[in-house]
N, CA and C atoms of all chains as a GROMACS GRO file, in nm:
protein
  612
    1MET      N    1  -1.294   0.750  -0.822
    1MET     CA    2  -1.351   0.851  -0.733
    1MET      C    3  -1.455   0.791  -0.638
    2LYS      N    4  -1.543   0.702  -0.695
    2LYS     CA    5  -1.648   0.642  -0.614
    2LYS      C    6  -1.588   0.560  -0.500
    3ARG      N    7  -1.480   0.486  -0.532
    3ARG     CA    8  -1.417   0.402  -0.430
    3ARG      C    9  -1.351   0.488  -0.323
    4SER      N   10  -1.299   0.605  -0.362
    4SER     CA   11  -1.238   0.696  -0.264
    4SER      C   12  -1.342   0.740  -0.163
    5TYR      N   13  -1.461   0.779  -0.212
    5TYR     CA   14  -1.568   0.820  -0.122
    5TYR      C   15  -1.615   0.703  -0.036
    6LEU      N   16  -1.616   0.583  -0.096
    6LEU     CA   17  -1.657   0.463  -0.023
    6LEU      C   18  -1.562   0.436   0.095
    7VAL      N   19  -1.430   0.449   0.069
    7VAL     CA   20  -1.330   0.429   0.174
    7VAL      C   21  -1.352   0.529   0.287
    8LEU      N   22  -1.376   0.656   0.251
    8LEU     CA   23  -1.398   0.760   0.353
    8LEU      C   24  -1.528   0.734   0.431
    9MET      N   25  -1.631   0.689   0.359
    9MET     CA   26  -1.759   0.661   0.425
    9MET      C   27  -1.748   0.545   0.524
   10VAL      N   28  -1.677   0.439   0.482
   10VAL     CA   29  -1.660   0.322   0.570
   10VAL      C   30  -1.580   0.362   0.694
   11SER      N   31  -1.475   0.444   0.674
   11SER     CA   32  -1.394   0.491   0.787
   11SER      C   33  -1.480   0.570   0.885
   12ALA      N   34  -1.564   0.660   0.831
   12ALA     CA   35  -1.652   0.742   0.916
   12ALA      C   36  -1.751   0.653   0.991
   13LEU      N   37  -1.803   0.552   0.921
   13LEU     CA   38  -1.901   0.459   0.980
   13LEU      C   39  -1.839   0.382   1.096
   14VAL      N   40  -1.715   0.334   1.076
   14VAL     CA   41  -1.644   0.258   1.180
   14VAL      C   42  -1.623   0.347   1.302
   15LEU      N   43  -1.580   0.473   1.276
   15LEU     CA   44  -1.553   0.566   1.386
   15LEU      C   45  -1.681   0.598   1.464
   16VAL      N   46  -1.790   0.626   1.392
   16VAL     CA   47  -1.917   0.659   1.458
   16VAL      C   48  -1.967   0.540   1.540
   17THR      N   49  -1.960   0.420   1.481
   17THR     CA   50  -2.005   0.299   1.552
   17THR      C   51  -1.924   0.276   1.679
   18THR      N   52  -1.791   0.297   1.669
   18THR     CA   53  -1.705   0.276   1.786
   18THR      C   54  -1.737   0.377   1.896
   19ILE      N   55  -1.757   0.503   1.855
   19ILE     CA   56  -1.789   0.606   1.954
   19ILE      C   57  -1.924   0.575   2.020
   20LEU      N   58  -2.022   0.532   1.941
   20LEU     CA   59  -2.154   0.495   1.997
   20LEU      C   60  -2.141   0.380   2.096
   21TRP      N   61  -2.057   0.282   2.059
   21TRP     CA   62  -2.034   0.166   2.147
   21TRP      C   63  -1.970   0.212   2.278
   22LEU      N   64  -1.874   0.305   2.267
   22LEU     CA   65  -1.807   0.356   2.388
   22LEU      C   66  -1.904   0.432   2.478
   23LEU      N   67  -1.993   0.511   2.415
   23LEU     CA   68  -2.086   0.593   2.493
   23LEU      C   69  -2.199   0.511   2.556
   24ASN      N   70  -2.241   0.405   2.486
   24ASN     CA   71  -2.359   0.329   2.532
   24ASN      C   72  -2.325   0.207   2.617
   25THR      N   73  -2.197   0.171   2.623
   25THR     CA   74  -2.163   0.050   2.697
   25THR      C   75  -2.189   0.070   2.848
   26GLU      N   76  -2.247  -0.031   2.908
   26GLU     CA   77  -2.279  -0.021   3.050
   26GLU      C   78  -2.174  -0.087   3.139
   27LYS      N   79  -2.093  -0.172   3.073
   27LYS     CA   80  -1.989  -0.240   3.150
   27LYS      C   81  -1.877  -0.143   3.182
   28PRO      N   82  -1.807  -0.162   3.295
   28PRO     CA   83  -1.692  -0.074   3.323
   28PRO      C   84  -1.582  -0.094   3.219
   29MET      N   85  -1.516   0.016   3.181
   29MET     CA   86  -1.413   0.009   3.077
   29MET      C   87  -1.282  -0.045   3.134
   30HIS      N   88  -1.223  -0.140   3.061
   30HIS     CA   89  -1.092  -0.193   3.099
   30HIS      C   90  -0.986  -0.127   3.011
   31ILE      N   91  -0.862  -0.146   3.049
   31ILE     CA   92  -0.752  -0.089   2.971
   31ILE      C   93  -0.750  -0.149   2.830
   32SER      N   94  -0.790  -0.279   2.821
   32SER     CA   95  -0.792  -0.346   2.689
   32SER      C   96  -0.893  -0.279   2.596
   33ASP      N   97  -1.002  -0.226   2.652
   33ASP     CA   98  -1.102  -0.156   2.568
   33ASP      C   99  -1.042  -0.029   2.508
   34PHE      N  100  -0.963   0.041   2.590
   34PHE     CA  101  -0.900   0.164   2.540
   34PHE      C  102  -0.794   0.132   2.434
   35VAL      N  103  -0.721   0.021   2.456
   35VAL     CA  104  -0.622  -0.023   2.357
   35VAL      C  105  -0.692  -0.053   2.224
   36GLN      N  106  -0.806  -0.126   2.236
   36GLN     CA  107  -0.885  -0.161   2.118
   36GLN      C  108  -0.932  -0.034   2.045
   37PHE      N  109  -0.978   0.064   2.124
   37PHE     CA  110  -1.024   0.190   2.066
   37PHE      C  111  -0.909   0.262   1.996
   38GLY      N  112  -0.791   0.260   2.058
   38GLY     CA  113  -0.672   0.323   1.998
   38GLY      C  114  -0.637   0.260   1.864
   39ILE      N  115  -0.642   0.124   1.860
   39ILE     CA  116  -0.611   0.053   1.735
   39ILE      C  117  -0.712   0.090   1.627
   40ILE      N  118  -0.841   0.096   1.667
   40ILE     CA  119  -0.946   0.133   1.571
   40ILE      C  120  -0.921   0.274   1.517
   41LEU      N  121  -0.880   0.366   1.606
   41LEU     CA  122  -0.850   0.503   1.563
   41LEU      C  123  -0.738   0.506   1.460
   42VAL      N  124  -0.632   0.427   1.484
   42VAL     CA  125  -0.519   0.420   1.390
   42VAL      C  126  -0.568   0.368   1.254
   43LEU      N  127  -0.651   0.263   1.257
   43LEU     CA  128  -0.700   0.204   1.132
   43LEU      C  129  -0.793   0.300   1.057
   44VAL      N  130  -0.875   0.374   1.134
   44VAL     CA  131  -0.962   0.475   1.070
   44VAL      C  132  -0.875   0.584   1.006
   45GLY      N  133  -0.770   0.624   1.078
   45GLY     CA  134  -0.675   0.722   1.025
   45GLY      C  135  -0.613   0.673   0.895
   46PHE      N  136  -0.579   0.546   0.892
   46PHE     CA  137  -0.523   0.484   0.770
   46PHE      C  138  -0.624   0.490   0.655
   47GLY      N  139  -0.749   0.457   0.687
   47GLY     CA  140  -0.855   0.462   0.586
   47GLY      C  141  -0.874   0.602   0.530
   48VAL      N  142  -0.874   0.702   0.621
   48VAL     CA  143  -0.889   0.842   0.579
   48VAL      C  144  -0.770   0.884   0.491
   49PHE      N  145  -0.650   0.842   0.531
   49PHE     CA  146  -0.529   0.875   0.453
   49PHE      C  147  -0.539   0.817   0.311
   50VAL      N  148  -0.580   0.690   0.303
   50VAL     CA  149  -0.593   0.624   0.171
   50VAL      C  150  -0.699   0.696   0.088
   51GLY      N  151  -0.814   0.726   0.151
   51GLY     CA  152  -0.923   0.794   0.079
   51GLY      C  153  -0.880   0.929   0.025
   52ILE      N  154  -0.812   1.007   0.110
   52ILE     CA  155  -0.770   1.142   0.069
   52ILE      C  156  -0.663   1.135  -0.040
   53SER      N  157  -0.568   1.041  -0.027
   53SER     CA  158  -0.463   1.031  -0.130
   53SER      C  159  -0.523   0.989  -0.264
   54ARG      N  160  -0.628   0.905  -0.261
   54ARG     CA  161  -0.696   0.866  -0.385
   54ARG      C  162  -0.767   0.986  -0.447
   55LEU      N  163  -0.831   1.067  -0.360
   55LEU     CA  164  -0.900   1.186  -0.411
   55LEU      C  165  -0.800   1.284  -0.472
   56LYS      N  166  -0.683   1.300  -0.405
   56LYS     CA  167  -0.579   1.390  -0.456
   56LYS      C  168  -0.530   1.344  -0.593
   57SER      N  169  -0.512   1.211  -0.607
   57SER     CA  170  -0.468   1.156  -0.737
   57SER      C  171  -0.571   1.190  -0.844
   58GLY      N  172  -0.698   1.182  -0.807
   58GLY     CA  173  -0.805   1.214  -0.903
   58GLY      C  174  -0.799   1.358  -0.948
   59THR      N  175  -0.774   1.449  -0.852
   59THR     CA  176  -0.769   1.592  -0.888
   59THR      C  177  -0.642   1.625  -0.968
   60ARG      N  178  -0.533   1.547  -0.944
   60ARG     CA  179  -0.409   1.570  -1.021
   60ARG      C  180  -0.414   1.505  -1.159
   61ARG      N  181  -0.525   1.439  -1.188
   61ARG     CA  182  -0.548   1.371  -1.315
   61ARG      C  183  -0.448   1.258  -1.342
   62GLU      N  184  -0.397   1.198  -1.235
   62GLU     CA  185  -0.315   1.078  -1.251
   62GLU      C  186  -0.402   0.959  -1.210
   63PRO      N  187  -0.369   0.839  -1.256
   63PRO     CA  188  -0.454   0.724  -1.221
   63PRO      C  189  -0.460   0.702  -1.070
   64VAL      N  190  -0.579   0.669  -1.022
   64VAL     CA  191  -0.596   0.645  -0.878
   64VAL      C  192  -0.520   0.519  -0.837
   65GLU      N  193  -0.522   0.421  -0.927
   65GLU     CA  194  -0.448   0.296  -0.905
   65GLU      C  195  -0.362   0.270  -1.027
   66ASP      N  196  -0.243   0.217  -1.005
   66ASP     CA  197  -0.161   0.173  -1.118
   66ASP      C  198  -0.098   0.039  -1.080
   67GLU      N  199  -0.009  -0.012  -1.166
   67GLU     CA  200   0.041  -0.148  -1.142
   67GLU      C  201   0.115  -0.160  -1.010
   68LEU      N  202   0.188  -0.056  -0.968
   68LEU     CA  203   0.262  -0.064  -0.842
   68LEU      C  204   0.167  -0.066  -0.722
   69SER      N  205   0.070   0.026  -0.721
   69SER     CA  206  -0.021   0.032  -0.605
   69SER      C  207  -0.104  -0.097  -0.594
   70ILE      N  208  -0.143  -0.153  -0.708
   70ILE     CA  209  -0.221  -0.277  -0.706
   70ILE      C  210  -0.134  -0.393  -0.655
   71LYS      N  211  -0.006  -0.396  -0.700
   71LYS     CA  212   0.083  -0.503  -0.655
   71LYS      C  213   0.108  -0.493  -0.504
   72ILE      N  214   0.126  -0.369  -0.455
   72ILE     CA  215   0.149  -0.350  -0.310
   72ILE      C  216   0.026  -0.396  -0.232
   73LEU      N  217  -0.092  -0.360  -0.283
   73LEU     CA  218  -0.218  -0.397  -0.216
   73LEU      C  219  -0.232  -0.550  -0.211
   74ARG      N  220  -0.204  -0.617  -0.323
   74ARG     CA  221  -0.218  -0.763  -0.330
   74ARG      C  222  -0.116  -0.832  -0.240
   75LYS      N  223   0.009  -0.781  -0.243
   75LYS     CA  224   0.114  -0.844  -0.163
   75LYS      C  225   0.086  -0.825  -0.014
   76ALA      N  226   0.040  -0.702   0.022
   76ALA     CA  227   0.008  -0.675   0.163
   76ALA      C  228  -0.108  -0.764   0.209
   77SER      N  229  -0.210  -0.780   0.122
   77SER     CA  230  -0.325  -0.865   0.158
   77SER      C  231  -0.281  -1.010   0.178
   78SER      N  232  -0.200  -1.061   0.085
   78SER     CA  233  -0.160  -1.202   0.095
   78SER      C  234  -0.070  -1.224   0.217
   79THR      N  235   0.018  -1.128   0.246
   79THR     CA  236   0.106  -1.142   0.363
   79THR      C  237   0.023  -1.140   0.492
   80ALA      N  238  -0.073  -1.045   0.498
   80ALA     CA  239  -0.158  -1.034   0.617
   80ALA      C  240  -0.239  -1.162   0.637
   81TYR      N  241  -0.293  -1.217   0.528
   81TYR     CA  242  -0.371  -1.340   0.536
   81TYR      C  243  -0.285  -1.456   0.586
   82TYR      N  244  -0.164  -1.466   0.529
   82TYR     CA  245  -0.071  -1.575   0.563
   82TYR      C  246  -0.036  -1.570   0.712
   83ILE      N  247  -0.002  -1.450   0.761
   83ILE     CA  248   0.038  -1.438   0.902
   83ILE      C  249  -0.084  -1.458   0.993
   84SER      N  250  -0.202  -1.413   0.945
   84SER     CA  251  -0.321  -1.422   1.030
   84SER      C  252  -0.362  -1.567   1.058
   85ILE      N  253  -0.325  -1.658   0.970
   85ILE     CA  254  -0.354  -1.800   0.994
   85ILE      C  255  -0.288  -1.843   1.126
   86TYR      N  256  -0.162  -1.800   1.144
   86TYR     CA  257  -0.089  -1.834   1.267
   86TYR      C  258  -0.147  -1.759   1.386
   87MET      N  259  -0.195  -1.634   1.359
   87MET     CA  260  -0.256  -1.556   1.467
   87MET      C  261  -0.382  -1.627   1.519
   88TRP      N  262  -0.467  -1.676   1.424
   88TRP     CA  263  -0.590  -1.747   1.465
   88TRP      C  264  -0.556  -1.876   1.539
   89LEU      N  265  -0.448  -1.941   1.493
   89LEU     CA  266  -0.403  -2.064   1.560
   89LEU      C  267  -0.364  -2.032   1.705
   90GLY      N  268  -0.294  -1.920   1.723
   90GLY     CA  269  -0.257  -1.873   1.856
   90GLY      C  270  -0.379  -1.842   1.941
   91PHE      N  271  -0.480  -1.779   1.878
   91PHE     CA  272  -0.604  -1.746   1.949
   91PHE      C  273  -0.676  -1.874   1.993
   92MET      N  274  -0.676  -1.975   1.904
   92MET     CA  275  -0.739  -2.102   1.939
   92MET      C  276  -0.671  -2.165   2.059
   93TYR      N  277  -0.537  -2.150   2.061
   93TYR     CA  278  -0.460  -2.209   2.170
   93TYR      C  279  -0.488  -2.138   2.302
   94ILE      N  280  -0.493  -2.002   2.298
   94ILE     CA  281  -0.510  -1.928   2.424
   94ILE      C  282  -0.657  -1.916   2.466
   95SER      N  283  -0.749  -1.949   2.373
   95SER     CA  284  -0.892  -1.932   2.407
   95SER      C  285  -0.934  -2.017   2.527
   96ASP      N  286  -0.866  -2.131   2.548
   96ASP     CA  287  -0.897  -2.216   2.663
   96ASP      C  288  -0.840  -2.159   2.792
   97LYS      N  289  -0.735  -2.080   2.778
   97LYS     CA  290  -0.662  -2.031   2.896
   97LYS      C  291  -0.714  -1.897   2.947
   98ILE      N  292  -0.774  -1.817   2.859
   98ILE     CA  293  -0.828  -1.687   2.903
   98ILE      C  294  -0.980  -1.692   2.902
   99GLU      N  295  -1.040  -1.608   2.983
   99GLU     CA  296  -1.186  -1.612   2.992
   99GLU      C  297  -1.248  -1.499   2.911
  100TRP      N  298  -1.232  -1.505   2.779
  100TRP     CA  299  -1.293  -1.407   2.690
  100TRP      C  300  -1.416  -1.469   2.627
  101GLU      N  301  -1.521  -1.386   2.608
  101GLU     CA  302  -1.638  -1.437   2.535
  101GLU      C  303  -1.598  -1.455   2.390
  102SER      N  304  -1.670  -1.544   2.321
  102SER     CA  305  -1.631  -1.576   2.182
  102SER      C  306  -1.637  -1.454   2.091
  103HIS      N  307  -1.742  -1.367   2.112
  103HIS     CA  308  -1.754  -1.251   2.023
  103HIS      C  309  -1.637  -1.155   2.042
  104ARG      N  310  -1.584  -1.150   2.164
  104ARG     CA  311  -1.471  -1.062   2.191
  104ARG      C  312  -1.343  -1.116   2.125
  105LEU      N  313  -1.330  -1.249   2.129
  105LEU     CA  314  -1.214  -1.314   2.066
  105LEU      C  315  -1.218  -1.293   1.915
  106ILE      N  316  -1.336  -1.308   1.856
  106ILE     CA  317  -1.350  -1.288   1.711
  106ILE      C  318  -1.321  -1.143   1.674
  107GLY      N  319  -1.372  -1.051   1.758
  107GLY     CA  320  -1.346  -0.908   1.735
  107GLY      C  321  -1.197  -0.877   1.738
  108ALA      N  322  -1.128  -0.934   1.836
  108ALA     CA  323  -0.984  -0.912   1.848
  108ALA      C  324  -0.912  -0.970   1.726
  109GLY      N  325  -0.960  -1.087   1.677
  109GLY     CA  326  -0.901  -1.150   1.558
  109GLY      C  327  -0.917  -1.064   1.434
  110ILE      N  328  -1.038  -1.010   1.416
  110ILE     CA  329  -1.064  -0.925   1.299
  110ILE      C  330  -0.978  -0.798   1.306
  111LEU      N  331  -0.970  -0.741   1.426
  111LEU     CA  332  -0.887  -0.622   1.446
  111LEU      C  333  -0.739  -0.655   1.419
  112GLY      N  334  -0.698  -0.773   1.464
  112GLY     CA  335  -0.560  -0.819   1.441
  112GLY      C  336  -0.531  -0.832   1.293
  113MET      N  337  -0.626  -0.886   1.217
  113MET     CA  338  -0.608  -0.900   1.071
  113MET      C  339  -0.594  -0.763   1.006
  114ALA      N  340  -0.676  -0.666   1.054
  114ALA     CA  341  -0.668  -0.531   0.997
  114ALA      C  342  -0.531  -0.468   1.027
  115VAL      N  343  -0.483  -0.491   1.151
  115VAL     CA  344  -0.352  -0.436   1.189
  115VAL      C  345  -0.242  -0.501   1.104
  116LEU      N  346  -0.253  -0.633   1.083
  116LEU     CA  347  -0.153  -0.704   1.002
  116LEU      C  348  -0.150  -0.648   0.860
  117PHE      N  349  -0.267  -0.619   0.804
  117PHE     CA  350  -0.273  -0.563   0.669
  117PHE      C  351  -0.208  -0.425   0.668
  118PHE      N  352  -0.240  -0.344   0.768
  118PHE     CA  353  -0.185  -0.208   0.779
  118PHE      C  354  -0.032  -0.213   0.785
  119VAL      N  355   0.021  -0.301   0.871
  119VAL     CA  356   0.167  -0.312   0.888
  119VAL      C  357   0.232  -0.363   0.758
  120SER      N  358   0.170  -0.464   0.694
  120SER     CA  359   0.227  -0.517   0.569
  120SER      C  360   0.228  -0.410   0.460
  121TRP      N  361   0.120  -0.332   0.452
  121TRP     CA  362   0.109  -0.227   0.351
  121TRP      C  363   0.220  -0.123   0.369
  122ILE      N  364   0.240  -0.081   0.495
  122ILE     CA  365   0.347   0.016   0.527
  122ILE      C  366   0.483  -0.046   0.490
  123PHE      N  367   0.499  -0.176   0.523
  123PHE     CA  368   0.626  -0.245   0.497
  123PHE      C  369   0.659  -0.244   0.347
  124TYR      N  370   0.562  -0.284   0.264
  124TYR     CA  371   0.589  -0.290   0.120
  124TYR      C  372   0.598  -0.152   0.057
  125LYS      N  373   0.530  -0.053   0.117
  125LYS     CA  374   0.542   0.086   0.069
  125LYS      C  375   0.683   0.137   0.096
  126THR      N  376   0.745   0.087   0.205
  126THR     CA  377   0.878   0.134   0.243
  126THR      C  378   0.987   0.064   0.164
  127ILE      N  379   0.980  -0.069   0.158
  127ILE     CA  380   1.090  -0.142   0.092
  127ILE      C  381   1.072  -0.152  -0.060
  128GLY      N  382   0.949  -0.128  -0.106
  128GLY     CA  383   0.923  -0.137  -0.250
  128GLY      C  384   0.890  -0.278  -0.294
  129MET      N  385   0.881  -0.298  -0.424
  129MET     CA  386   0.839  -0.429  -0.476
  129MET      C  387   0.947  -0.485  -0.569
  130LYS      N  388   1.072  -0.475  -0.529
  130LYS     CA  389   1.179  -0.527  -0.611
  130LYS      C  390   1.186  -0.678  -0.595
  131ASP      N  391   1.206  -0.749  -0.704
  131ASP     CA  392   1.220  -0.895  -0.703
  131ASP      C  393   1.103  -0.964  -0.636
  132VAL      N  394   0.982  -0.912  -0.652
  132VAL     CA  395   0.864  -0.977  -0.595
  132VAL      C  396   0.776  -1.025  -0.709
  133MET      N  397   1.832  -0.493  -1.072
  133MET     CA  398   1.820  -0.430  -1.204
  133MET      C  399   1.848  -0.280  -1.192
  134TYR      N  400   1.929  -0.230  -1.282
  134TYR     CA  401   1.965  -0.089  -1.284
  134TYR      C  402   1.883  -0.020  -1.393
  135ASN      N  403   1.847   0.107  -1.373
  135ASN     CA  404   1.780   0.179  -1.483
  135ASN      C  405   1.831   0.321  -1.496
  136ARG      N  406   1.814   0.376  -1.616
  136ARG     CA  407   1.866   0.510  -1.647
  136ARG      C  408   1.753   0.613  -1.658
  137ILE      N  409   1.642   0.587  -1.590
  137ILE     CA  410   1.525   0.675  -1.606
  137ILE      C  411   1.558   0.819  -1.564
  138LYS      N  412   1.623   0.834  -1.451
  138LYS     CA  413   1.652   0.969  -1.400
  138LYS      C  414   1.740   1.046  -1.501
  139GLU      N  415   1.842   0.975  -1.550
  139GLU     CA  416   1.936   1.036  -1.646
  139GLU      C  417   1.864   1.076  -1.775
  140LEU      N  418   1.783   0.984  -1.828
  140LEU     CA  419   1.710   1.011  -1.953
  140LEU      C  420   1.604   1.119  -1.934
  141ARG      N  421   1.543   1.119  -1.817
  141ARG     CA  422   1.441   1.220  -1.788
  141ARG      C  423   1.504   1.360  -1.788
  142ALA      N  424   1.624   1.368  -1.731
  142ALA     CA  425   1.695   1.498  -1.731
  142ALA      C  426   1.732   1.537  -1.873
  143ARG      N  427   1.775   1.437  -1.953
  143ARG     CA  428   1.816   1.466  -2.091
  143ARG      C  429   1.697   1.516  -2.173
  144PHE      N  430   1.580   1.457  -2.150
  144PHE     CA  431   1.460   1.496  -2.225
  144PHE      C  432   1.383   1.610  -2.157
  145ASN      N  433   1.441   1.661  -2.048
  145ASN     CA  434   1.382   1.773  -1.974
  145ASN      C  435   1.237   1.744  -1.930
  146LEU      N  436   1.220   1.626  -1.871
  146LEU     CA  437   1.086   1.585  -1.823
  146LEU      C  438   1.086   1.580  -1.671
  147THR      N  439   0.978   1.622  -1.610
  147THR     CA  440   0.964   1.605  -1.465
  147THR      C  441   0.907   1.465  -1.440
  148GLN      N  442   0.910   1.425  -1.314
  148GLN     CA  443   0.852   1.294  -1.279
  148GLN      C  444   0.703   1.291  -1.312
  149ASP      N  445   0.636   1.404  -1.289
  149ASP     CA  446   0.493   1.415  -1.321
  149ASP      C  447   0.469   1.396  -1.471
  150ASP      N  448   0.554   1.461  -1.552
  150ASP     CA  449   0.540   1.452  -1.698
  150ASP      C  450   0.551   1.306  -1.744
  151LEU      N  451   0.657   1.242  -1.695
  151LEU     CA  452   0.680   1.102  -1.736
  151LEU      C  453   0.565   1.013  -1.689
  152ALA      N  454   0.520   1.037  -1.565
  152ALA     CA  455   0.410   0.957  -1.509
  152ALA      C  456   0.285   0.973  -1.596
  153ASN      N  457   0.257   1.096  -1.638
  153ASN     CA  458   0.139   1.120  -1.723
  153ASN      C  459   0.153   1.052  -1.858
  154LYS      N  460   0.276   1.056  -1.913
  154LYS     CA  461   0.296   0.997  -2.046
  154LYS      C  462   0.278   0.845  -2.046
  155VAL      N  463   0.315   0.781  -1.935
  155VAL     CA  464   0.304   0.634  -1.931
  155VAL      C  465   0.184   0.587  -1.846
  156SER      N  466   0.101   0.684  -1.805
  156SER     CA  467  -0.023   0.655  -1.730
  156SER      C  468  -0.002   0.576  -1.600
  157VAL      N  469   0.093   0.625  -1.520
  157VAL     CA  470   0.109   0.569  -1.385
  157VAL      C  471   0.112   0.685  -1.286
  158ARG      N  472   0.114   0.651  -1.157
  158ARG     CA  473   0.123   0.756  -1.054
  158ARG      C  474   0.268   0.803  -1.045
  159ARG      N  475   0.287   0.927  -1.000
  159ARG     CA  476   0.423   0.981  -0.987
  159ARG      C  477   0.506   0.895  -0.890
  160GLU      N  478   0.438   0.841  -0.790
  160GLU     CA  479   0.503   0.756  -0.690
  160GLU      C  480   0.574   0.638  -0.757
  161THR      N  481   0.513   0.584  -0.862
  161THR     CA  482   0.572   0.470  -0.932
  161THR      C  483   0.704   0.510  -0.998
  162ILE      N  484   0.709   0.630  -1.054
  162ILE     CA  485   0.833   0.679  -1.115
  162ILE      C  486   0.940   0.698  -1.006
  163VAL      N  487   0.898   0.749  -0.890
  163VAL     CA  488   0.992   0.767  -0.777
  163VAL      C  489   1.050   0.631  -0.736
  164PHE      N  490   0.963   0.530  -0.723
  164PHE     CA  491   1.006   0.395  -0.685
  164PHE      C  492   1.102   0.337  -0.790
  165LEU      N  493   1.071   0.362  -0.918
  165LEU     CA  494   1.156   0.310  -1.026
  165LEU      C  495   1.295   0.374  -1.020
  166GLU      N  496   1.298   0.505  -1.001
  166GLU     CA  497   1.427   0.575  -1.000
  166GLU      C  498   1.512   0.535  -0.880
  167LYS      N  499   1.445   0.503  -0.769
  167LYS     CA  500   1.518   0.460  -0.649
  167LYS      C  501   1.558   0.313  -0.657
  168GLY      N  502   1.513   0.245  -0.762
  168GLY     CA  503   1.544   0.102  -0.776
  168GLY      C  504   1.465   0.015  -0.682
  169LYS      N  505   1.349   0.066  -0.636
  169LYS     CA  506   1.267  -0.011  -0.542
  169LYS      C  507   1.158  -0.090  -0.612
  170TYR      N  508   1.152  -0.080  -0.742
  170TYR     CA  509   1.044  -0.150  -0.814
  170TYR      C  510   1.093  -0.194  -0.952
  171ASN      N  511   1.068  -0.320  -0.984
  171ASN     CA  512   1.096  -0.371  -1.118
  171ASN      C  513   0.966  -0.367  -1.198
  172PRO      N  514   0.960  -0.286  -1.304
  172PRO     CA  515   0.832  -0.266  -1.372
  172PRO      C  516   0.789  -0.386  -1.456
  173SER      N  517   0.661  -0.384  -1.495
  173SER     CA  518   0.612  -0.486  -1.587
  173SER      C  519   0.673  -0.461  -1.725
  174LEU      N  520   0.662  -0.560  -1.811
  174LEU     CA  521   0.718  -0.546  -1.946
  174LEU      C  522   0.648  -0.432  -2.020
  175LYS      N  523   0.518  -0.417  -1.996
  175LYS     CA  524   0.442  -0.311  -2.065
  175LYS      C  525   0.490  -0.172  -2.022
  176LEU      N  526   0.509  -0.156  -1.890
  176LEU     CA  527   0.555  -0.025  -1.842
  176LEU      C  528   0.697   0.004  -1.891
  177ALA      N  529   0.782  -0.099  -1.889
  177ALA     CA  530   0.919  -0.082  -1.938
  177ALA      C  531   0.916  -0.041  -2.086
  178HIS      N  532   0.828  -0.104  -2.163
  178HIS     CA  533   0.814  -0.071  -2.305
  178HIS      C  534   0.765   0.073  -2.324
  179ASP      N  535   0.663   0.111  -2.246
  179ASP     CA  536   0.607   0.247  -2.256
  179ASP      C  537   0.714   0.352  -2.223
  180ILE      N  538   0.793   0.325  -2.121
  180ILE     CA  539   0.898   0.421  -2.081
  180ILE      C  540   1.003   0.433  -2.191
  181SER      N  541   1.042   0.318  -2.248
  181SER     CA  542   1.144   0.322  -2.353
  181SER      C  543   1.091   0.394  -2.478
  182VAL      N  544   0.961   0.384  -2.504
  182VAL     CA  545   0.901   0.456  -2.618
  182VAL      C  546   0.909   0.607  -2.594
  183VAL      N  547   0.881   0.649  -2.469
  183VAL     CA  548   0.889   0.793  -2.436
  183VAL      C  549   1.031   0.845  -2.461
  184PHE      N  550   1.131   0.765  -2.424
  184PHE     CA  551   1.270   0.807  -2.442
  184PHE      C  552   1.326   0.770  -2.579
  185ASN      N  553   1.243   0.714  -2.662
  185ASN     CA  554   1.280   0.681  -2.801
  185ASN      C  555   1.405   0.592  -2.807
  186CYS      N  556   1.408   0.492  -2.719
  186CYS     CA  557   1.520   0.397  -2.726
  186CYS      C  558   1.470   0.257  -2.691
  187ARG      N  559   1.559   0.161  -2.693
  187ARG     CA  560   1.518   0.022  -2.668
  187ARG      C  561   1.504  -0.002  -2.518
  188ILE      N  562   1.426  -0.104  -2.482
  188ILE     CA  563   1.405  -0.136  -2.339
  188ILE      C  564   1.540  -0.162  -2.272
  189GLU      N  565   1.628  -0.237  -2.341
  189GLU     CA  566   1.757  -0.274  -2.280
  189GLU      C  567   1.852  -0.155  -2.265
  190ASP      N  568   1.819  -0.042  -2.330
  190ASP     CA  569   1.900   0.078  -2.310
  190ASP      C  570   1.855   0.156  -2.185
  191VAL      N  571   1.733   0.129  -2.141
  191VAL     CA  572   1.681   0.198  -2.022
  191VAL      C  573   1.698   0.110  -1.898
  192PHE      N  574   1.667  -0.018  -1.914
  192PHE     CA  575   1.674  -0.112  -1.801
  192PHE      C  576   1.789  -0.210  -1.823
  193LEU      N  577   1.876  -0.221  -1.724
  193LEU     CA  578   1.993  -0.309  -1.737
  193LEU      C  579   2.002  -0.401  -1.617
  194PHE      N  580   2.049  -0.520  -1.641
  194PHE     CA  581   2.072  -0.613  -1.530
  194PHE      C  582   2.208  -0.583  -1.468
  195GLU      N  583   2.226  -0.633  -1.346
  195GLU     CA  584   2.343  -0.596  -1.265
  195GLU      C  585   2.476  -0.616  -1.340
  196GLU      N  586   2.483  -0.720  -1.424
  196GLU     CA  587   2.612  -0.748  -1.490
  196GLU      C  588   2.648  -0.644  -1.595
  197ASN      N  589   2.544  -0.570  -1.646
  197ASN     CA  590   2.572  -0.464  -1.744
  197ASN      C  591   2.590  -0.331  -1.673
  198THR      N  592   2.711  -0.281  -1.671
  198THR     CA  593   2.734  -0.152  -1.604
  198THR      C  594   2.694  -0.039  -1.698
  199PRO      N  595   2.668   0.082  -1.646
  199PRO     CA  596   2.629   0.193  -1.732
  199PRO      C  597   2.733   0.223  -1.840
  200GLY      N  598   2.859   0.190  -1.815
  200GLY     CA  599   2.965   0.217  -1.912
  200GLY      C  600   2.952   0.134  -2.038
  201ASP      N  601   2.881   0.022  -2.030
  201ASP     CA  602   2.864  -0.067  -2.145
  201ASP      C  603   2.757  -0.018  -2.242
  202LEU      N  604   2.685   0.088  -2.202
  202LEU     CA  605   2.570   0.130  -2.282
  202LEU      C  606   2.608   0.197  -2.412
  203LYS      N  607   2.516   0.179  -2.508
  203LYS     CA  608   2.530   0.257  -2.630
  203LYS      C  609   2.474   0.396  -2.598
  204SER      N  610   2.529   0.499  -2.656
  204SER     CA  611   2.482   0.635  -2.626
  204SER      C  612   2.345   0.659  -2.688
   0.00000   0.00000   0.00000
């Protein structure tokens, strides 16, 4: 239960911080900023979905986590980490070619890792964990 | 791997929720097992076979063993 509330709190914190950043930024907004905001919204939605489904499991008196959900979580994490190594390598390669500040590049990398985890989680939720 | 969970659950008149509660997993795990999308741990396979009062190999079968080969 505590972890469910923690997931919801972190999601709310990310959303509030992003909205504050959008409202207080003095630089003109580019299309990439809106894309970034859209991705953050999707990830926050994912966090809220996970938090609510954990709370529902608690109220149904079934375990919040079991061997399948833990295996999916671990497999999705390891897959996202594995792919993200190549993503960072790609970022290192393009960092000389594009004029992004380092903090922006790191932000995009962290967001990319979150997206990779989200996609891997959906993937393993769909195909299951047979022969893994 | 093939399993007879759905068939045995119907025979014992258990819902997916009932079985999930008896073996302490989420209902989703039972859904995945019945669809053949998940190969359970030895402990879960044992717990399920205990609920159905039969041996693990009577519930879970490898591809070469067809359902017709089963003991009733």
